[in-house]
C-alpha positions in Angstrom: -17.0 82.5 98.2 -20.0 84.3 99.5 -22.1 82.9 96.7 -20.4 79.1 97.2 -21.5 79.5 101.3 -25.0 80.6 100.3 -25.4 77.4 98.1 -23.9 75.6 100.5 -20.6 74.0 98.3 -18.5 75.8 101.1 -19.3 76.3 104.5 -18.3 78.6 107.0 -16.3 77.1 110.2 -13.7 80.4 111.3 -13.6 84.0 109.0 -11.9 83.0 106.3 -12.3 79.4 107.1 -14.4 77.2 104.9 -14.6 73.5 105.0 -16.1 71.7 102.0 -18.3 69.7 104.0 -20.5 70.6 106.5 -20.9 70.2 110.6 -20.3 68.2 112.8 -16.3 68.7 113.0 -13.8 66.2 114.5 -12.0 67.8 117.7 -8.8 67.5 115.6 -10.0 69.9 112.9 -11.8 72.3 114.9 -8.2 72.6 115.9 -6.6 73.4 112.6 -10.0 75.2 111.6 -8.8 78.2 114.3 -5.5 77.5 113.9 -5.8 79.0 110.4 -8.5 81.7 112.0 -5.7 82.8 113.8 -3.6 83.4 111.4 0.3 83.3 111.5 2.5 82.5 114.2 -0.5 80.2 115.5 -0.9 76.9 117.6 -2.2 74.2 119.5 -0.9 75.4 123.5 -1.6 73.7 127.2 -4.4 71.5 127.9 -5.7 71.5 124.6 -2.8 70.8 123.4 -1.8 68.0 126.4 -5.1 66.5 124.4 -3.0 66.8 121.5 -0.8 65.1 122.2 -2.6 61.7 124.2 -1.7 62.7 127.1 -5.5 64.3 128.8 -8.5 62.2 128.4 -10.8 65.2 128.3 -10.2 68.1 125.9 -10.7 72.2 127.4 -14.9 72.5 126.6 -12.9 75.1 123.3 -9.5 75.1 121.8 -6.9 76.9 123.3 -4.0 78.9 121.3 -0.8 80.9 121.5 0.5 83.2 118.8 3.5 84.4 119.5 3.4 87.3 117.0 1.4 89.7 118.4 -1.5 89.5 115.7 -4.4 87.2 114.9 -7.4 87.4 116.4 -9.9 86.2 119.8 -13.4 84.5 118.7 -16.1 83.1 121.1 -15.2 79.8 119.4 -11.6 80.0 120.8 -9.1 81.0 123.5 -6.1 82.6 122.2 -2.7 83.7 124.8 -0.3 86.0 123.6 3.2 84.9 124.6 6.6 84.5 124.0 7.1 81.2 122.7 10.9 79.5 121.2 10.1 78.1 117.8 12.4 75.0 118.8 8.8 74.4 121.3 6.7 74.1 118.5 6.1 71.2 115.3 3.6 69.4 114.3 1.5 66.7 116.2 -1.1 64.4 113.6 -0.4 67.7 110.8 -1.5 70.3 113.5 0.9 73.1 114.8 1.2 72.0 118.0 3.7 73.0 121.4 6.1 70.1 122.4 5.4 68.0 125.0 8.5 70.8 127.2 6.3 73.2 126.9 2.8 72.0 127.1 3.1 71.1 130.6 4.6 74.4 131.3 1.9 75.8 129.9 -0.6 73.2 131.9 1.6 73.6 135.3 -0.4 77.4 135.0 -3.9 76.1 135.6 -2.5 72.2 137.4 -2.3 71.5 141.2 0.4 69.1 141.9 -1.3 65.7 142.0 -2.7 66.7 138.3 0.9 68.6 137.4 2.5 65.0 138.4 -0.3 62.8 136.0 0.1 65.1 133.2 4.5 64.5 133.4 4.1 61.0 133.4 1.7 60.6 131.0 3.9 63.2 128.2 6.8 61.1 129.2 5.6 57.6 128.6 3.8 58.2 125.0 5.6 59.8 121.7 6.8 62.3 121.3 8.2 61.6 124.5 9.7 64.4 126.5 12.8 66.0 126.0 13.9 66.0 129.9 16.5 68.3 129.5 14.7 70.4 127.3 12.1 71.1 130.0 15.0 71.4 133.0 15.6 74.2 130.6 12.5 76.4 130.5 11.5 75.3 134.2 14.9 77.4 134.4 13.6 79.8 132.8 10.6 80.8 134.4 11.4 81.8 137.5 8.7 84.9 137.2 5.9 81.9 135.1 2.7 80.7 137.4 3.1 77.3 138.8 6.6 77.3 138.3 7.1 76.1 141.9 4.6 73.1 141.2 6.2 71.8 138.2 9.9 72.3 139.6 9.2 70.7 142.6 7.8 67.5 140.6 11.3 67.3 138.2 13.9 67.6 141.2 12.0 64.8 143.5 15.1 64.1 145.1 16.7 60.9 143.4 19.0 60.4 146.2 15.9 59.6 148.5 16.0 56.0 149.7 12.7 53.9 149.6 13.3 53.8 153.4 11.9 58.0 153.1 9.4 56.8 151.6 8.4 53.9 153.6 8.8 56.1 156.2 6.4 58.2 155.3 3.6 55.5 154.2 4.3 53.9 158.0 3.1 57.4 159.6 -0.1 57.7 156.7 -1.2 54.0 158.2 -0.7 54.7 161.5 -2.3 58.1 161.8 -5.4 56.2 159.9 -4.9 52.9 161.3 -4.5 51.3 158.8 -1.9 47.4 159.5 1.0 47.2 158.6 1.9 46.5 155.7 4.8 44.0 154.2 8.1 46.6 152.3 9.5 45.1 148.8 7.4 41.8 149.5 8.5 39.1 147.2 5.3 37.9 145.0 5.1 35.6 141.8 2.7 35.5 139.3 2.9 34.2 136.0 5.4 32.3 136.1 7.2 35.6 137.5 8.4 36.9 140.9 7.7 40.7 141.4 9.0 42.9 144.7 5.7 45.2 145.4 6.0 48.3 147.5 4.0 48.2 150.0 2.0 44.9 150.9 -0.8 42.6 152.8 -0.6 39.5 151.6 -3.9 39.0 154.1 -6.3 40.9 152.1 -4.2 40.4 149.0 -3.0 44.3 148.2 -0.5 46.0 146.8 0.4 49.9 146.8 3.1 50.3 144.5 4.8 54.7 144.0 5.6 55.7 140.1 7.6 58.9 140.5 8.6 60.4 137.7 12.2 60.3 137.9 12.0 57.3 139.9 10.2 55.4 137.3 12.1 56.7 134.7 8.8 58.4 133.6 7.0 55.6 132.3 3.2 56.3 133.8 2.7 52.8 133.0 4.7 50.3 130.6 4.7 47.9 129.0 6.0 45.7 132.1 4.0 47.5 134.3 1.1 46.6 132.3 2.0 42.5 132.3 2.7 42.6 135.9 -0.2 44.5 137.2 -2.2 41.8 134.8 -0.9 38.6 135.5 -1.3 39.9 139.5 -4.7 40.6 139.1 -5.2 37.3 137.4 -3.6 36.2 140.4 -5.9 37.5 142.6 -4.4 40.7 143.8 -5.7 44.7 143.7 -2.9 46.6 142.6 -3.2 50.0 143.8 -1.0 53.0 142.4 -0.1 56.4 144.7 2.1 58.7 143.4 5.5 58.9 145.8 4.7 62.8 145.8 1.1 62.4 146.6 2.4 60.3 149.4 4.5 62.9 150.4 2.5 66.2 149.7 -1.1 64.8 150.4 -1.2 62.3 152.4 -5.1 63.7 153.7 -5.9 62.3 150.3 -3.8 58.8 150.4 -4.6 58.1 154.1 -8.6 57.8 153.6 -8.3 56.3 150.2 -5.7 53.6 151.7 -7.9 53.1 154.7 -11.0 52.3 152.8 -9.4 49.6 150.8 -7.9 47.8 153.7 -11.4 47.5 155.1 -13.0 46.2 151.8 
């Protein structure tokens, strides 16, 4: 085998992992090579799994893996966690062993803020493979001492009994605090022959703010209907901006200045 490497008929990716062609290798190829290098019971996890599942645009600098057997190896080329993971929370995606969306969210909770975590939740719930909400709630319920679990629990228990009026009061408080003109709520707008209702609207500014929520919007950050609506409204001259309910609820200091800048355009 060493002779074939020396003659460049095979190329070493990691110790014990060889390729038929020289680098560069795609991200997917590097992920699979890292799994092979770490041995049995290893799979892509954490933010690397989030990228592999298509929920984030930027992958981590190194492949991140989990090994549930305690075997395998570490390397400067990848990061390995040792933790117990239920076999039902692992599958193959694009041929690469990887944590399922529910487990991926749980593992990412320790390194993401509330806003990033909510974006990840909604992104995973709007793509295939779809996130299993029941399984996620089981994992969150069992992970009482896991870092970041409080933020995740806060997000998935986004109060389904909360009325629109509560969200409206929060938005109006933000507007008063930052000197923003008071918006119209549930404002009827038409575009492309369709009628819509905007969560918050400044008609004279042609500005619409929509509030997205993992629970309230069925977990769809951008469904096809959402895209059609936004495109038609944009063509009709409206500016559409999306905030999450948890941004409005938990981060008014972020929403306020951004909204103020939009209303000053």
